[in-house]
N, C-alpha and C positions, 0 to 999 in steps of 0.2 A: 299697571298696563304693560303689555308686551312691547318689545322693541319694534316689532313689525307694525303694530297698531299705531305707535307713536310716529314712526317714520311715514306711514301711510297718510296720517293726518297732516303732517308737515308738508308733504309733497303732493297733496290732493290735486292741485292744478295740473302739474305735469302728468300725473297718473291719468287724469281725465282726458288730456290731450293724447296720451298713448292709446287709451281705449278707443277714442274716436278714430285714430289712425288705423287701428286694427280692423275697422270695418272695410278698409280697402284691400284687405288680405283675405282671399277666398277661404283659406283654412279656418280662420277665426270666425268669419261670417257663418260658415257652415256649422262650426262648433256651437255658436250662440243659438242658432236655430234648433239644433239637436237637443241642447240642454235647457231650452226655453229661457235664455238669459237676455234681458234687455239692459244694455250697458248704461242707459239713462237712469236706471234704478240702483246703480252701484254708488252708494253714498259713504260707505265705511269699509274697514278691512274685512269684516264678517261677510259683507256682500261680495267683495273681491274674491274671497276664498272659494266662492261657488264656481268660479271658472276652473275647469279641469286642468290638471298638470299636463304640460307638453313634454314628452320625452325625446331623446335622440332618435329612438326608433320611429316615433311619430314623424319627426322631421325627415328622417331618411326615406320613409315610405311615401311622404306627401310633399316632397321638396318643391315641386312646381306650384303647389297651392299656397306656398308661403311668399310667392312673388306678387308684388303690387299689381292689382288688376289693370291699371293704366298701362303698365309695361307689357302685360299679356295681350292687351287690346291692340298694342302697337306692333304685334307680330312676333314677340320674343317667345322662343320655344327652348326651354332649358334642356329637356331630355334629348331632343334632336341635336342641339348644339354640343352636348357632351358626347353623344354617340358618334357624331361625325367630326369631332375635334375642330370646331369652328375657331377661327383666329381670335386673338384678344380684341381686335377692333370691333368684332360683333358684340361682345359684352360691353365694351366701352360705349358703343353707340346707344345701348339701352340703359346706361348708368348702373351696370351690375358689376360688383366686385366678387370674383369667384375664388374660393379658398378650398384647397384639398387638405383635409385633416385625416390623421390616423384614427381619430375617434377615441373616446376614453375607455373603451372595452376591447380595443383591437379590431373593431369593425370600421373600415374606411368610411369617411363621411364627407360629402361635398356640401359646402356652405355657400349660399348666395346672399349677398348683402347689397343694399342700395348704396351707391357711391356717396350720396348726401348723408346717409346715416353714418357711414364710416368717417366722413369728414367731421360730423358733429361730435363723435366720440373722441377724435384726435384734438378737436378744438378744446374740449373739456380737459384732456390730458395736458395740453399746452398751458392752460390756465393753472393747472396744478404745478407744472414745472416752473412757471414764473414765480410761484410762491416760494420755491426753493432758492431761486436766484433770479431776480427781477429782469436781468439783461441776458439770461441764458439763451433765449431763442435767437439772439443776434450774434452768437458765438459759434465758431467752427466746431462741428461734432462728427463723430464716427459711429455708425451702426455696424457692429460686428455680427455677421449673419452666417450661421453654419450651413453652407450650401456647397455640395461637391461639384467638381468641374463639369460633369455630365449635365446635371440640372442647370448649372450656371450658363453653359454654352447652348445646350439644345432647347431648354425650356424658357430661360430668362433672356437669352440672346446676348449675353455679355462675355466678351473674349478675355477681359482683364480680371485681375484679382479684386478690382474695385470699380465702382462707377459713381459719378456725382449725382446726388439726389436733387439738390438745389444749390443756391449760392453759398450756403453754409455747411452742407453736410455731404458725406460720402458713405455708401455701403461698402463694407470690406468683407469679401467672401472668404471665410476661413473654415477649412474642414479637417485639417490635421494639425497636430501640435508637436513642435520640436523647437529647439533653440534657433535654428535657421529661419523658420517660419515666423517665430516671435520677434526676431531681430528685424526682419523685413517689415513687420507690422509696426514695431516701435519707431523705426526710421520714417515710415509713412506718416505716423501721428505727429512726429517731431516736425517734419517738413510742412504739414498742413496746419500746424499750430493748434491742434485739437484741444478744446476746452471741456468737452463733455462726451460721455460714452454711453451707448446703449448696447447691451449684450446679455446673453444668458449667463447666470452665475458660474456655471461649469467652465465656460470659455474664459471668463474673466479671472477666475481663481487660478487657473493654470498659467495664464499670462502674468498675473500678479506674482506667482511663484518664480517665474522667469526673471521678472524685474528685481525682486528681492535678492535672488541668488547671484545676479550679475551686477549688483551695486548700481542700479539705475533709478533708485527712488528719488523723488523730488526733481527729476529732470523734466518730466512732463508737467505742465501747469494745468491740472485737471480741477475743474470747479464743481462738477456734478456727475454722478454715476447712476445710471438707471438699469436695474437688472429685470429682465422679463423672461417669459417662456417656461421657467422652472421654479420650483421651490428653492429658496436660498437658505442654506444651513448656516449656523453660527460660525463654523470654521471657515466657510467661504467668505462671509461678511468680514471676519477678522483679518484674513489674509489680503483681501482687497483694500481694506482700510490701511493696513500696514504699507502696502505698495504705493498707494496714491494719497495717503493722509486725508481721506475723506470717507464718511460713512455712506455706503451705497444705499440707494432707495430701491426697494423691491416692489414691483408691480404685479398684482394678482389679476390675471386676465385669461380669457378663453377665445378661441377663434370665432365662436358664434356671437358672443355678447361683448367682446373686447374688454374694456378696462373696468374691473370690479372694485379693487381696493389698492391701497398703497401704504407702505410703512412710513411712519413719522420719525422724528429725531430720537424717539424713545424705543424704536423698533416695533411699535404696535401697528397692526394692519387696519387702517381706517377705510371704510366704505366710501366709494365715489357716489354719494347720494343724488347728485344731479344727473348721473349717467344711468344708474341702475337702482331698482327697488329690490332689496334682498330679503328673502324669507328663509329661515332655517326650520325645516319641518321634521318632526319626530318620525322615526321609523320603528318597525317591530324589532330591529336589531339594536335598539338602545343608542342609536346615533342620530344626528340631525343632518339632513341632506340640504345642500345649497340649491335654492330655486331663485331664478333671476327673471326680472321683467325689465325690458330695455326702454327707459324713459326718454333717451335722446334719439331713439330710432323713430323718426316721424313718417317714414315711407313704408318700411317693412319691419314693424316691431315684433319682438318675441315676448309672449306673455306666459308667466309662470313656467319657465323652461328649466327643467332639471338638468344641471350640467355634469353631475356625477361625482362631485366633491362632497366631503363631510366637514362640518365645522361647528363651533359653539360661539355664542356671543361672549365677549369679555365682560365680566360682572363689575369689575372695578374701573373707575374713570381713569382716563389717561392724563398724565401731567403736562402734555403738550397743549398747544393752543387750538388744536383741531377738535371740534365738538361732535363730529360724526361718529356713529357706532363703530366699535372695534370687533373684528372677526378673528377667531383663532382656528386655523385649518387643522383638522384632525387626521385626515387622510389625503394624501397627495401622491401623484405618480412619481416613481423614482426610476431612472434609467441609468445604466452604466455607460462608460465610454468603450468604444471599440479599441482594442489594443493591437496595433500593427507591428511590423518588424522593427521600424525605427520611429514610429509616431503614435500619438493618441489621435483618435477620430471621434467626432460626435456620433451618437447612435443614429442620427438622421440619415447617415449614408446607407443604412440598412432599410429604414422606413421609406426612403426615396426609391430604393430598388423595388419595394413592394407596391408603391403607388404607380411606378412605371409598369410593373407587371399587371396591375389592375387595368390600366389603360390599354394593354395589349389584348385583353379579352380572351386569353388562352383558356381559362376556366374560371368558374364562379367560386369565390370563397367569401365567407362572412366574418372570419377572424384569423389573425395570424400572430406569430411570435417567433423571434430569432434568438438563438443561443450561440454564443461564441465559445466553443469548447477549447480551442487552441488558437495560436496566432494565425494559423492557416487552415482552420477547420470550423465551419459554421453549420448549424442545424436550423432548418426552417420548418416551423409547424403551421399547418393550416387546418381550419375547420371548414368543411364543405358538406352540403347536403347529399352530394353525389361524389363518390370516389372516382377520379379520372383514370383512364387506362394508362398503360405503360408508356405509350408514345407521347401523351400529353405531359405526364410526369417528367419524362426526359427533356421535353421542350422547356418546361418550367425550370428544371435544374440547370440546363445550359444557359438560359436567359439570365438567371440570378448569378450564376458563376461568372459569366462574361461581364455583367454590369459591375459587380463588386471588384473584379480583377482590374477593370479599367480605373476604378477609384483608388484601390489599394496599391496598384502597380506591382503586384506579385501574385503567383499562382495560389489558389485556395481549393480546398475540398468542400463539397456541398452535400448535405444529407437532407432529404425531403421526407416529411411525415405528414400525411393527410388523414384526418379523422372526422367523424360526424359529431364527436363529443366536444363540448365547450371547453376552451382553455381557461383554467381558473385564474382568479386574481392573485396578486402577490400577497402572501400571508403577513408580511411585515407592514406594508403601506396600506393594504386594503384596496388598492387601486390595481388596474391592469398594468402589467409591465411588458412593453413591447420587446425590449432587448435585455438579455442577461449576458454578462461577461464573466466567465469562470476564472479569468486571469486577474490576479490582485492588482489593485491600483495603488502604486507606491506613493504618489503625491498626496492622495486622499488620506492614506494611512499615516503619513508623516504629520499631517495637520489635525487629524481627528484623535489619534490615540496618544 
């Protein structure tokens, strides 16, 4: 029996609840009518597979139809709210959490989630965290978030490098890496008596390198480390472990469906079976694509949603005490760091610039990619159905130049390339790569080679 069939049978009650909730979503109700599907007749996995796959393109084109009909009936209008840039209070009033994503293929994607669904996902994640350390949720923590000052001040509304989330935790906005910045972060963690950390593995591996080289190991009493947002390589896990004397947990997640799987003490990636139902579907390219159904989304579920990753099921059982299926990622997005004159920066400073450009509505583009040729030279590639005139291209160039110079704090040169042709995926990872840096990464080389 296939893993998907076994897991469907184990989780049949939650799956039926998810199917019932989907009737409140106009997109799925229309899909069921179109395909002559009666969810009451879905008894097993073979029946479930009759529901067509939902792609990112489907979501992008029909995003308003994925909103719960009760919210729509209350007067919520997503398209108008995005066009007119309604304040956060408008979305909060309607229990909508809005996320702007770069998309897995370089095509920007706006994601709308019901606040209760987001809370359900985090509740399940917190249950998982308690298994790692029973009292962890009552300990001070820090979430290191790669956000540049422009986004932090103008979009989030925070004037400081950090802000308190609740009585236990702080978000720390970190967008560039050097010894001075890391020393400031280290002192903040010491002052706040931080016991656990949430961060992307790239950020944490560079911070760990600083701790090791400056003889600061074992000064911070860290009990749990959770890495999110990126694939965690072995060299990153090893350097984090050396700095903090603890094996980091890696969370596999996406903006649309949130938490999919997590690594155990043996380093195996176990599926969060209470949160998602995972299918690995064969393709004509001899790989299996990851398809997700959100079992904890009771207001606005996503069914059979293809997230753009490729994976295999682990055939051998894991030695840990977690009996849920183990997934092995085969293709994952890789992005480089931006190399500044005196600092490293997360690639998000460039994608933030692109999202800001999209909100300006200067011209329509369906895909983008950024290449750093030199410390002070960047090339921006766009895919657009119509090539804009010289005046618009100059406006785009000036906007991007000004945005990045405000973040980098030095002058840069910008090249713009706009084409109707699709920008190809990265040949190594098989995923789309938003940002390439042609300048070598010394810290990565020291730890990998």
